[in-house]
Gaussian input, Z-matrix of N, CA and C with variables (Angstrom, degrees):
# hf/3-21g

backbone

0 1
 N
 C     1     B1
 C     2     B2     1     A1
 N     3     B3     2     A2     1     D1
 C     4     B4     3     A3     2     D2
 C     5     B5     4     A4     3     D3
 N     6     B6     5     A5     4     D4
 C     7     B7     6     A6     5     D5
 C     8     B8     7     A7     6     D6
 N     9     B9     8     A8     7     D7
 C    10    B10     9     A9     8     D8
 C    11    B11    10    A10     9     D9
 N    12    B12    11    A11    10    D10
 C    13    B13    12    A12    11    D11
 C    14    B14    13    A13    12    D12
 N    15    B15    14    A14    13    D13
 C    16    B16    15    A15    14    D14
 C    17    B17    16    A16    15    D15
 N    18    B18    17    A17    16    D16
 C    19    B19    18    A18    17    D17
 C    20    B20    19    A19    18    D18
 N    21    B21    20    A20    19    D19
 C    22    B22    21    A21    20    D20
 C    23    B23    22    A22    21    D21
 N    24    B24    23    A23    22    D22
 C    25    B25    24    A24    23    D23
 C    26    B26    25    A25    24    D24
 N    27    B27    26    A26    25    D25
 C    28    B28    27    A27    26    D26
 C    29    B29    28    A28    27    D27
 N    30    B30    29    A29    28    D28
 C    31    B31    30    A30    29    D29
 C    32    B32    31    A31    30    D30
 N    33    B33    32    A32    31    D31
 C    34    B34    33    A33    32    D32
 C    35    B35    34    A34    33    D33
 N    36    B36    35    A35    34    D34
 C    37    B37    36    A36    35    D35
 C    38    B38    37    A37    36    D36
 N    39    B39    38    A38    37    D37
 C    40    B40    39    A39    38    D38
 C    41    B41    40    A40    39    D39
 N    42    B42    41    A41    40    D40
 C    43    B43    42    A42    41    D41
 C    44    B44    43    A43    42    D42
 N    45    B45    44    A44    43    D43
 C    46    B46    45    A45    44    D44
 C    47    B47    46    A46    45    D45
 N    48    B48    47    A47    46    D46
 C    49    B49    48    A48    47    D47
 C    50    B50    49    A49    48    D48
 N    51    B51    50    A50    49    D49
 C    52    B52    51    A51    50    D50
 C    53    B53    52    A52    51    D51
 N    54    B54    53    A53    52    D52
 C    55    B55    54    A54    53    D53
 C    56    B56    55    A55    54    D54
 N    57    B57    56    A56    55    D55
 C    58    B58    57    A57    56    D56
 C    59    B59    58    A58    57    D57
 N    60    B60    59    A59    58    D58
 C    61    B61    60    A60    59    D59
 C    62    B62    61    A61    60    D60
 N    63    B63    62    A62    61    D61
 C    64    B64    63    A63    62    D62
 C    65    B65    64    A64    63    D63
 N    66    B66    65    A65    64    D64
 C    67    B67    66    A66    65    D65
 C    68    B68    67    A67    66    D66
 N    69    B69    68    A68    67    D67
 C    70    B70    69    A69    68    D68
 C    71    B71    70    A70    69    D69
 N    72    B72    71    A71    70    D70
 C    73    B73    72    A72    71    D71
 C    74    B74    73    A73    72    D72
 N    75    B75    74    A74    73    D73
 C    76    B76    75    A75    74    D74
 C    77    B77    76    A76    75    D75
 N    78    B78    77    A77    76    D76
 C    79    B79    78    A78    77    D77
 C    80    B80    79    A79    78    D78
 N    81    B81    80    A80    79    D79
 C    82    B82    81    A81    80    D80
 C    83    B83    82    A82    81    D81
 N    84    B84    83    A83    82    D82
 C    85    B85    84    A84    83    D83
 C    86    B86    85    A85    84    D84
 N    87    B87    86    A86    85    D85
 C    88    B88    87    A87    86    D86
 C    89    B89    88    A88    87    D87
 N    90    B90    89    A89    88    D88
 C    91    B91    90    A90    89    D89
 C    92    B92    91    A91    90    D90
 N    93    B93    92    A92    91    D91
 C    94    B94    93    A93    92    D92
 C    95    B95    94    A94    93    D93
 N    96    B96    95    A95    94    D94
 C    97    B97    96    A96    95    D95
 C    98    B98    97    A97    96    D96
 N    99    B99    98    A98    97    D97
 C   100   B100    99    A99    98    D98
 C   101   B101   100   A100    99    D99
 N   102   B102   101   A101   100   D100
 C   103   B103   102   A102   101   D101
 C   104   B104   103   A103   102   D102
 N   105   B105   104   A104   103   D103
 C   106   B106   105   A105   104   D104
 C   107   B107   106   A106   105   D105
 N   108   B108   107   A107   106   D106
 C   109   B109   108   A108   107   D107
 C   110   B110   109   A109   108   D108
 N   111   B111   110   A110   109   D109
 C   112   B112   111   A111   110   D110
 C   113   B113   112   A112   111   D111
 N   114   B114   113   A113   112   D112
 C   115   B115   114   A114   113   D113
 C   116   B116   115   A115   114   D114
 N   117   B117   116   A116   115   D115
 C   118   B118   117   A117   116   D116
 C   119   B119   118   A118   117   D117
 N   120   B120   119   A119   118   D118
 C   121   B121   120   A120   119   D119
 C   122   B122   121   A121   120   D120
 N   123   B123   122   A122   121   D121
 C   124   B124   123   A123   122   D122
 C   125   B125   124   A124   123   D123
 N   126   B126   125   A125   124   D124
 C   127   B127   126   A126   125   D125
 C   128   B128   127   A127   126   D126
 N   129   B129   128   A128   127   D127
 C   130   B130   129   A129   128   D128
 C   131   B131   130   A130   129   D129
 N   132   B132   131   A131   130   D130
 C   133   B133   132   A132   131   D131
 C   134   B134   133   A133   132   D132
 N   135   B135   134   A134   133   D133
 C   136   B136   135   A135   134   D134
 C   137   B137   136   A136   135   D135
 N   138   B138   137   A137   136   D136
 C   139   B139   138   A138   137   D137
 C   140   B140   139   A139   138   D138
 N   141   B141   140   A140   139   D139
 C   142   B142   141   A141   140   D140
 C   143   B143   142   A142   141   D141
 N   144   B144   143   A143   142   D142
 C   145   B145   144   A144   143   D143
 C   146   B146   145   A145   144   D144
 N   147   B147   146   A146   145   D145
 C   148   B148   147   A147   146   D146
 C   149   B149   148   A148   147   D147
 N   150   B150   149   A149   148   D148
 C   151   B151   150   A150   149   D149
 C   152   B152   151   A151   150   D150
 N   153   B153   152   A152   151   D151
 C   154   B154   153   A153   152   D152
 C   155   B155   154   A154   153   D153
 N   156   B156   155   A155   154   D154
 C   157   B157   156   A156   155   D155
 C   158   B158   157   A157   156   D156
 N   159   B159   158   A158   157   D157
 C   160   B160   159   A159   158   D158
 C   161   B161   160   A160   159   D159
 N   162   B162   161   A161   160   D160
 C   163   B163   162   A162   161   D161
 C   164   B164   163   A163   162   D162
 N   165   B165   164   A164   163   D163
 C   166   B166   165   A165   164   D164
 C   167   B167   166   A166   165   D165
 N   168   B168   167   A167   166   D166
 C   169   B169   168   A168   167   D167
 C   170   B170   169   A169   168   D168
 N   171   B171   170   A170   169   D169
 C   172   B172   171   A171   170   D170
 C   173   B173   172   A172   171   D171
 N   174   B174   173   A173   172   D172
 C   175   B175   174   A174   173   D173
 C   176   B176   175   A175   174   D174
 N   177   B177   176   A176   175   D175
 C   178   B178   177   A177   176   D176
 C   179   B179   178   A178   177   D177
 N   180   B180   179   A179   178   D178
 C   181   B181   180   A180   179   D179
 C   182   B182   181   A181   180   D180
 N   183   B183   182   A182   181   D181
 C   184   B184   183   A183   182   D182
 C   185   B185   184   A184   183   D183
 N   186   B186   185   A185   184   D184
 C   187   B187   186   A186   185   D185
 C   188   B188   187   A187   186   D186
 N   189   B189   188   A188   187   D187
 C   190   B190   189   A189   188   D188
 C   191   B191   190   A190   189   D189
 N   192   B192   191   A191   190   D190
 C   193   B193   192   A192   191   D191
 C   194   B194   193   A193   192   D192
 N   195   B195   194   A194   193   D193
 C   196   B196   195   A195   194   D194
 C   197   B197   196   A196   195   D195
 N   198   B198   197   A197   196   D196
 C   199   B199   198   A198   197   D197
 C   200   B200   199   A199   198   D198
 N   201   B201   200   A200   199   D199
 C   202   B202   201   A201   200   D200
 C   203   B203   202   A202   201   D201
 N   204   B204   203   A203   202   D202
 C   205   B205   204   A204   203   D203
 C   206   B206   205   A205   204   D204
 N   207   B207   206   A206   205   D205
 C   208   B208   207   A207   206   D206
 C   209   B209   208   A208   207   D207
 N   210   B210   209   A209   208   D208
 C   211   B211   210   A210   209   D209
 C   212   B212   211   A211   210   D210
 N   213   B213   212   A212   211   D211
 C   214   B214   213   A213   212   D212
 C   215   B215   214   A214   213   D213
 N   216   B216   215   A215   214   D214
 C   217   B217   216   A216   215   D215
 C   218   B218   217   A217   216   D216
 N   219   B219   218   A218   217   D217
 C   220   B220   219   A219   218   D218
 C   221   B221   220   A220   219   D219
 N   222   B222   221   A221   220   D220
 C   223   B223   222   A222   221   D221
 C   224   B224   223   A223   222   D222
 N   225   B225   224   A224   223   D223
 C   226   B226   225   A225   224   D224
 C   227   B227   226   A226   225   D225
 N   228   B228   227   A227   226   D226
 C   229   B229   228   A228   227   D227
 C   230   B230   229   A229   228   D228
 N   231   B231   230   A230   229   D229
 C   232   B232   231   A231   230   D230
 C   233   B233   232   A232   231   D231
 N   234   B234   233   A233   232   D232
 C   235   B235   234   A234   233   D233
 C   236   B236   235   A235   234   D234
 N   237   B237   236   A236   235   D235
 C   238   B238   237   A237   236   D236
 C   239   B239   238   A238   237   D237
 N   240   B240   239   A239   238   D238
 C   241   B241   240   A240   239   D239
 C   242   B242   241   A241   240   D240
 N   243   B243   242   A242   241   D241
 C   244   B244   243   A243   242   D242
 C   245   B245   244   A244   243   D243
 N   246   B246   245   A245   244   D244
 C   247   B247   246   A246   245   D245
 C   248   B248   247   A247   246   D246
 N   249   B249   248   A248   247   D247
 C   250   B250   249   A249   248   D248
 C   251   B251   250   A250   249   D249
 N   252   B252   251   A251   250   D250
 C   253   B253   252   A252   251   D251
 C   254   B254   253   A253   252   D252
 N   255   B255   254   A254   253   D253
 C   256   B256   255   A255   254   D254
 C   257   B257   256   A256   255   D255
 N   258   B258   257   A257   256   D256
 C   259   B259   258   A258   257   D257
 C   260   B260   259   A259   258   D258
 N   261   B261   260   A260   259   D259
 C   262   B262   261   A261   260   D260
 C   263   B263   262   A262   261   D261
 N   264   B264   263   A263   262   D262
 C   265   B265   264   A264   263   D263
 C   266   B266   265   A265   264   D264
 N   267   B267   266   A266   265   D265
 C   268   B268   267   A267   266   D266
 C   269   B269   268   A268   267   D267
 N   270   B270   269   A269   268   D268
 C   271   B271   270   A270   269   D269
 C   272   B272   271   A271   270   D270
 N   273   B273   272   A272   271   D271
 C   274   B274   273   A273   272   D272
 C   275   B275   274   A274   273   D273
 N   276   B276   275   A275   274   D274
 C   277   B277   276   A276   275   D275
 C   278   B278   277   A277   276   D276
 N   279   B279   278   A278   277   D277
 C   280   B280   279   A279   278   D278
 C   281   B281   280   A280   279   D279
 N   282   B282   281   A281   280   D280
 C   283   B283   282   A282   281   D281
 C   284   B284   283   A283   282   D282
 N   285   B285   284   A284   283   D283
 C   286   B286   285   A285   284   D284
 C   287   B287   286   A286   285   D285
 N   288   B288   287   A287   286   D286
 C   289   B289   288   A288   287   D287
 C   290   B290   289   A289   288   D288
 N   291   B291   290   A290   289   D289
 C   292   B292   291   A291   290   D290
 C   293   B293   292   A292   291   D291
 N   294   B294   293   A293   292   D292
 C   295   B295   294   A294   293   D293
 C   296   B296   295   A295   294   D294
 N   297   B297   296   A296   295   D295
 C   298   B298   297   A297   296   D296
 C   299   B299   298   A298   297   D297
 N   300   B300   299   A299   298   D298
 C   301   B301   300   A300   299   D299
 C   302   B302   301   A301   300   D300

   B1=1.4502
   B2=1.5305
   B3=1.2980
   B4=1.4643
   B5=1.5209
   B6=1.3165
   B7=1.4639
   B8=1.5233
   B9=1.3287
   B10=1.4571
   B11=1.5170
   B12=1.3276
   B13=1.4648
   B14=1.5148
   B15=1.3065
   B16=1.4582
   B17=1.5223
   B18=1.3356
   B19=1.4592
   B20=1.5224
   B21=1.3358
   B22=1.4688
   B23=1.5296
   B24=1.3113
   B25=1.4529
   B26=1.5250
   B27=1.3134
   B28=1.4684
   B29=1.5258
   B30=1.3277
   B31=1.4695
   B32=1.5289
   B33=1.3187
   B34=1.4615
   B35=1.5254
   B36=1.3271
   B37=1.4657
   B38=1.5261
   B39=1.3260
   B40=1.4707
   B41=1.5259
   B42=1.3352
   B43=1.4563
   B44=1.5280
   B45=1.3281
   B46=1.4630
   B47=1.5325
   B48=1.3186
   B49=1.4649
   B50=1.5304
   B51=1.3314
   B52=1.4634
   B53=1.5294
   B54=1.3211
   B55=1.4631
   B56=1.5232
   B57=1.3272
   B58=1.4651
   B59=1.5249
   B60=1.3176
   B61=1.4649
   B62=1.5264
   B63=1.3247
   B64=1.4619
   B65=1.5282
   B66=1.2879
   B67=1.4654
   B68=1.5231
   B69=1.3075
   B70=1.4541
   B71=1.5093
   B72=1.3082
   B73=1.4583
   B74=1.5215
   B75=1.3272
   B76=1.4593
   B77=1.5221
   B78=1.3329
   B79=1.4589
   B80=1.5186
   B81=1.3445
   B82=1.4604
   B83=1.5185
   B84=1.3253
   B85=1.4614
   B86=1.5265
   B87=1.2987
   B88=1.4653
   B89=1.5265
   B90=1.3401
   B91=1.4680
   B92=1.5277
   B93=1.3186
   B94=1.4640
   B95=1.5214
   B96=1.3353
   B97=1.4604
   B98=1.5224
   B99=1.3167
   B100=1.4606
   B101=1.5224
   B102=1.3184
   B103=1.4615
   B104=1.5231
   B105=1.3063
   B106=1.4572
   B107=1.5197
   B108=1.3292
   B109=1.4607
   B110=1.5230
   B111=1.3421
   B112=1.4553
   B113=1.5263
   B114=1.3241
   B115=1.4683
   B116=1.5300
   B117=1.3192
   B118=1.4647
   B119=1.5242
   B120=1.3298
   B121=1.4582
   B122=1.5386
   B123=1.3110
   B124=1.4618
   B125=1.5331
   B126=1.3429
   B127=1.4668
   B128=1.5216
   B129=1.3195
   B130=1.4569
   B131=1.5128
   B132=1.3311
   B133=1.4632
   B134=1.5262
   B135=1.3131
   B136=1.4589
   B137=1.5273
   B138=1.3296
   B139=1.4673
   B140=1.5261
   B141=1.3257
   B142=1.4643
   B143=1.5206
   B144=1.3252
   B145=1.4609
   B146=1.5224
   B147=1.3234
   B148=1.4655
   B149=1.5250
   B150=1.3208
   B151=1.4663
   B152=1.5246
   B153=1.3210
   B154=1.4725
   B155=1.5262
   B156=1.3174
   B157=1.4659
   B158=1.5219
   B159=1.3442
   B160=1.4652
   B161=1.5293
   B162=1.3463
   B163=1.4644
   B164=1.5126
   B165=1.3250
   B166=1.4623
   B167=1.5206
   B168=1.3346
   B169=1.4606
   B170=1.5189
   B171=1.3183
   B172=1.4534
   B173=1.5248
   B174=1.3153
   B175=1.4583
   B176=1.5175
   B177=1.3185
   B178=1.4601
   B179=1.5144
   B180=1.3260
   B181=1.4594
   B182=1.5225
   B183=1.3156
   B184=1.4565
   B185=1.5265
   B186=1.3021
   B187=1.4665
   B188=1.5227
   B189=1.3074
   B190=1.4642
   B191=1.5245
   B192=1.3227
   B193=1.4547
   B194=1.5278
   B195=1.3254
   B196=1.4706
   B197=1.5246
   B198=1.3144
   B199=1.4687
   B200=1.5163
   B201=1.3168
   B202=1.4679
   B203=1.5288
   B204=1.3319
   B205=1.4642
   B206=1.5316
   B207=1.3273
   B208=1.4587
   B209=1.5326
   B210=1.3118
   B211=1.4656
   B212=1.5216
   B213=1.3137
   B214=1.4669
   B215=1.5340
   B216=1.3122
   B217=1.4691
   B218=1.5279
   B219=1.3149
   B220=1.4627
   B221=1.5278
   B222=1.3146
   B223=1.4718
   B224=1.5249
   B225=1.3254
   B226=1.4634
   B227=1.5222
   B228=1.3143
   B229=1.4750
   B230=1.5187
   B231=1.3149
   B232=1.4646
   B233=1.5269
   B234=1.3330
   B235=1.4677
   B236=1.5293
   B237=1.3160
   B238=1.4682
   B239=1.5344
   B240=1.3123
   B241=1.4644
   B242=1.5240
   B243=1.3145
   B244=1.4724
   B245=1.5341
   B246=1.3164
   B247=1.4681
   B248=1.5341
   B249=1.3101
   B250=1.4663
   B251=1.5270
   B252=1.3158
   B253=1.4573
   B254=1.5219
   B255=1.3318
   B256=1.4539
   B257=1.5170
   B258=1.3279
   B259=1.4629
   B260=1.5253
   B261=1.3028
   B262=1.4639
   B263=1.5298
   B264=1.3299
   B265=1.4557
   B266=1.5249
   B267=1.3204
   B268=1.4588
   B269=1.5283
   B270=1.3220
   B271=1.4672
   B272=1.5289
   B273=1.3157
   B274=1.4716
   B275=1.5208
   B276=1.3206
   B277=1.4622
   B278=1.5256
   B279=1.3303
   B280=1.4670
   B281=1.5279
   B282=1.3171
   B283=1.4687
   B284=1.5180
   B285=1.3367
   B286=1.4721
   B287=1.5296
   B288=1.3050
   B289=1.4751
   B290=1.5148
   B291=1.3456
   B292=1.4659
   B293=1.5137
   B294=1.3205
   B295=1.4754
   B296=1.5174
   B297=1.3314
   B298=1.4642
   B299=1.5408
   B300=1.3195
   B301=1.4699
   B302=1.5029
   A1=109.86
   A2=116.71
   A3=122.63
   A4=107.98
   A5=115.39
   A6=119.61
   A7=110.20
   A8=115.52
   A9=121.45
   A10=109.46
   A11=115.87
   A12=118.96
   A13=108.60
   A14=114.84
   A15=120.28
   A16=108.51
   A17=115.01
   A18=120.83
   A19=109.09
   A20=116.82
   A21=119.65
   A22=110.93
   A23=116.25
   A24=122.74
   A25=112.18
   A26=117.77
   A27=121.10
   A28=111.35
   A29=117.05
   A30=120.64
   A31=110.19
   A32=116.57
   A33=121.08
   A34=111.07
   A35=116.83
   A36=120.20
   A37=110.62
   A38=117.02
   A39=120.89
   A40=110.73
   A41=117.14
   A42=120.44
   A43=111.36
   A44=116.94
   A45=120.65
   A46=109.95
   A47=116.83
   A48=120.74
   A49=110.32
   A50=115.99
   A51=120.93
   A52=110.29
   A53=116.88
   A54=121.06
   A55=110.88
   A56=116.45
   A57=120.41
   A58=111.69
   A59=117.50
   A60=120.06
   A61=112.73
   A62=117.09
   A63=120.07
   A64=107.01
   A65=116.83
   A66=119.89
   A67=111.06
   A68=116.79
   A69=121.05
   A70=113.93
   A71=113.34
   A72=122.50
   A73=107.90
   A74=116.48
   A75=122.08
   A76=107.72
   A77=115.75
   A78=121.84
   A79=108.17
   A80=116.15
   A81=120.88
   A82=108.57
   A83=115.05
   A84=121.20
   A85=106.99
   A86=116.82
   A87=119.41
   A88=111.53
   A89=117.95
   A90=121.65
   A91=115.23
   A92=116.74
   A93=118.09
   A94=111.83
   A95=113.95
   A96=122.91
   A97=105.47
   A98=116.18
   A99=122.01
   A100=108.62
   A101=117.04
   A102=120.99
   A103=109.93
   A104=114.76
   A105=121.05
   A106=107.79
   A107=116.51
   A108=119.89
   A109=110.62
   A110=114.39
   A111=120.74
   A112=109.19
   A113=116.05
   A114=122.45
   A115=110.70
   A116=115.58
   A117=123.42
   A118=106.19
   A119=117.90
   A120=118.03
   A121=111.75
   A122=115.46
   A123=124.59
   A124=113.69
   A125=117.06
   A126=122.24
   A127=108.19
   A128=115.89
   A129=122.83
   A130=110.14
   A131=115.49
   A132=122.63
   A133=107.66
   A134=115.98
   A135=124.68
   A136=105.91
   A137=118.08
   A138=120.38
   A139=110.51
   A140=115.55
   A141=122.30
   A142=109.28
   A143=115.57
   A144=121.92
   A145=106.26
   A146=116.49
   A147=122.01
   A148=106.95
   A149=116.67
   A150=121.30
   A151=114.18
   A152=118.78
   A153=120.79
   A154=112.35
   A155=115.99
   A156=120.60
   A157=112.84
   A158=115.62
   A159=121.08
   A160=110.66
   A161=114.02
   A162=121.01
   A163=108.45
   A164=115.72
   A165=120.24
   A166=109.93
   A167=113.83
   A168=121.42
   A169=109.34
   A170=116.34
   A171=121.02
   A172=109.49
   A173=115.07
   A174=121.31
   A175=107.83
   A176=115.21
   A177=121.75
   A178=107.60
   A179=115.59
   A180=119.72
   A181=109.96
   A182=114.75
   A183=120.54
   A184=107.95
   A185=116.85
   A186=120.55
   A187=110.65
   A188=117.49
   A189=121.04
   A190=110.92
   A191=117.47
   A192=121.43
   A193=110.81
   A194=117.82
   A195=121.07
   A196=110.91
   A197=116.83
   A198=120.12
   A199=109.83
   A200=117.17
   A201=120.49
   A202=111.60
   A203=117.73
   A204=121.18
   A205=111.07
   A206=116.04
   A207=119.93
   A208=110.82
   A209=116.95
   A210=120.52
   A211=109.88
   A212=116.66
   A213=121.46
   A214=110.84
   A215=116.32
   A216=121.36
   A217=110.41
   A218=115.98
   A219=121.19
   A220=111.93
   A221=117.27
   A222=119.32
   A223=114.35
   A224=117.86
   A225=119.74
   A226=114.27
   A227=117.49
   A228=120.20
   A229=113.11
   A230=117.75
   A231=120.66
   A232=114.63
   A233=120.44
   A234=118.73
   A235=114.02
   A236=117.81
   A237=121.28
   A238=111.41
   A239=117.27
   A240=121.89
   A241=113.86
   A242=118.38
   A243=123.50
   A244=110.72
   A245=118.91
   A246=121.19
   A247=112.78
   A248=117.47
   A249=121.41
   A250=112.68
   A251=118.38
   A252=120.83
   A253=108.83
   A254=114.71
   A255=118.98
   A256=110.31
   A257=116.19
   A258=119.08
   A259=109.11
   A260=115.77
   A261=121.44
   A262=107.04
   A263=116.22
   A264=120.74
   A265=113.52
   A266=116.40
   A267=121.05
   A268=110.28
   A269=116.62
   A270=120.85
   A271=112.35
   A272=117.69
   A273=120.45
   A274=110.76
   A275=116.65
   A276=120.33
   A277=110.75
   A278=116.28
   A279=119.67
   A280=110.68
   A281=117.43
   A282=121.00
   A283=111.23
   A284=116.79
   A285=121.22
   A286=110.88
   A287=115.74
   A288=120.86
   A289=110.94
   A290=116.75
   A291=120.39
   A292=112.36
   A293=117.94
   A294=119.39
   A295=111.66
   A296=116.87
   A297=121.33
   A298=112.45
   A299=116.93
   A300=121.24
   A301=109.77
   D1=138.88
   D2=179.39
   D3=-93.40
   D4=126.33
   D5=-179.41
   D6=-92.78
   D7=117.78
   D8=177.41
   D9=-90.08
   D10=143.96
   D11=173.42
   D12=-132.91
   D13=147.24
   D14=178.18
   D15=-76.67
   D16=140.14
   D17=179.91
   D18=-132.31
   D19=161.94
   D20=176.60
   D21=-61.60
   D22=147.13
   D23=-178.21
   D24=-57.49
   D25=-41.56
   D26=-179.24
   D27=-63.66
   D28=-38.14
   D29=176.75
   D30=-64.58
   D31=-41.86
   D32=179.11
   D33=-63.21
   D34=-40.40
   D35=178.58
   D36=-60.48
   D37=-41.73
   D38=178.94
   D39=-64.09
   D40=-39.58
   D41=178.87
   D42=-66.04
   D43=-39.62
   D44=178.11
   D45=-64.93
   D46=-41.15
   D47=177.10
   D48=-62.79
   D49=-41.50
   D50=178.27
   D51=-61.76
   D52=-39.32
   D53=178.81
   D54=-61.37
   D55=-41.70
   D56=-176.96
   D57=-67.09
   D58=-40.26
   D59=-177.50
   D60=-83.68
   D61=-10.31
   D62=173.74
   D63=-97.82
   D64=-153.88
   D65=-179.86
   D66=-96.26
   D67=32.14
   D68=-176.63
   D69=-88.30
   D70=-175.85
   D71=179.98
   D72=-126.60
   D73=132.35
   D74=176.95
   D75=-124.95
   D76=128.21
   D77=-179.26
   D78=-127.85
   D79=137.36
   D80=175.17
   D81=-117.10
   D82=130.80
   D83=171.51
   D84=-113.33
   D85=-176.97
   D86=177.78
   D87=-71.76
   D88=-16.05
   D89=-177.12
   D90=-110.73
   D91=-25.83
   D92=-174.16
   D93=-154.98
   D94=165.10
   D95=171.46
   D96=-113.63
   D97=132.78
   D98=-178.03
   D99=-124.37
   D100=136.46
   D101=176.22
   D102=-141.37
   D103=146.25
   D104=175.16
   D105=-144.08
   D106=135.72
   D107=-179.53
   D108=-159.96
   D109=159.83
   D110=179.74
   D111=-87.30
   D112=119.61
   D113=-179.52
   D114=-87.01
   D115=-37.38
   D116=-179.19
   D117=-155.12
   D118=168.74
   D119=178.70
   D120=-53.90
   D121=124.05
   D122=179.51
   D123=61.51
   D124=23.89
   D125=175.20
   D126=-131.91
   D127=107.53
   D128=-178.19
   D129=-109.96
   D130=146.32
   D131=176.86
   D132=-107.68
   D133=131.73
   D134=179.56
   D135=-121.07
   D136=117.01
   D137=-174.98
   D138=-132.76
   D139=141.23
   D140=177.40
   D141=-132.76
   D142=138.19
   D143=172.81
   D144=-116.52
   D145=119.57
   D146=178.54
   D147=-88.08
   D148=112.98
   D149=-169.29
   D150=-65.11
   D151=-50.45
   D152=-177.84
   D153=-63.58
   D154=-39.20
   D155=-176.96
   D156=-83.71
   D157=-17.33
   D158=-174.05
   D159=54.08
   D160=46.25
   D161=175.45
   D162=-119.63
   D163=161.81
   D164=-179.10
   D165=-142.18
   D166=148.08
   D167=-176.99
   D168=-134.83
   D169=145.21
   D170=178.96
   D171=-138.19
   D172=151.15
   D173=172.02
   D174=-147.42
   D175=160.50
   D176=174.67
   D177=-113.45
   D178=148.94
   D179=-178.39
   D180=-149.06
   D181=157.57
   D182=171.61
   D183=-73.48
   D184=169.66
   D185=178.87
   D186=-58.77
   D187=-45.73
   D188=-179.57
   D189=-59.63
   D190=-46.60
   D191=-179.79
   D192=-67.55
   D193=-36.69
   D194=179.05
   D195=-62.40
   D196=-40.41
   D197=177.14
   D198=-62.83
   D199=-42.59
   D200=178.19
   D201=-64.37
   D202=-38.72
   D203=177.09
   D204=-63.24
   D205=-41.72
   D206=179.51
   D207=-66.71
   D208=-42.37
   D209=176.74
   D210=-59.71
   D211=-43.00
   D212=178.76
   D213=-61.39
   D214=-43.83
   D215=179.43
   D216=-60.21
   D217=-48.36
   D218=-176.20
   D219=-70.96
   D220=-37.73
   D221=-174.97
   D222=-87.85
   D223=-26.95
   D224=-175.88
   D225=-111.57
   D226=-44.12
   D227=-174.78
   D228=-82.76
   D229=-52.72
   D230=-174.24
   D231=-64.04
   D232=-34.93
   D233=178.11
   D234=-57.27
   D235=-25.61
   D236=177.96
   D237=-67.04
   D238=-20.26
   D239=-173.71
   D240=-99.46
   D241=-5.83
   D242=179.05
   D243=41.26
   D244=-110.51
   D245=-177.73
   D246=-92.95
   D247=19.48
   D248=-175.82
   D249=-106.15
   D250=25.51
   D251=176.22
   D252=-142.76
   D253=158.40
   D254=177.89
   D255=-159.75
   D256=150.57
   D257=174.04
   D258=-75.40
   D259=143.96
   D260=177.16
   D261=-100.79
   D262=122.33
   D263=-173.75
   D264=-117.71
   D265=-9.50
   D266=-171.53
   D267=-122.47
   D268=135.53
   D269=-178.88
   D270=-62.40
   D271=-39.33
   D272=-179.89
   D273=-65.08
   D274=-41.00
   D275=177.43
   D276=-63.30
   D277=-41.80
   D278=178.33
   D279=-63.64
   D280=-41.68
   D281=178.50
   D282=-59.11
   D283=-42.45
   D284=177.69
   D285=-60.51
   D286=-45.14
   D287=-179.34
   D288=-64.51
   D289=-47.74
   D290=-177.78
   D291=-68.50
   D292=-26.11
   D293=178.65
   D294=-69.46
   D295=-20.70
   D296=179.56
   D297=-88.28
   D298=-9.32
   D299=-178.26
   D300=-84.78

């Protein structure tokens, strides 16, 4: 089981930025920003920012667990959003989004 902990919003923003400039994935929905990336060999960071609540959560996972978390995100969470989510690929776009949080 992956243990999530609440973190300050500013810390979460830095982690999301780190995900974008590394080999991570950043997704924005109408309710949250989700990022996952490899911090070190077999150490992945999974971070979510809940937009309405202005709260943030982080967990660490092994590579195997990170893949399962990503599959879960894509198969269970994102389908609820239909055309209301998108991957964030550009640093300027991410900065615009994070400035509104």
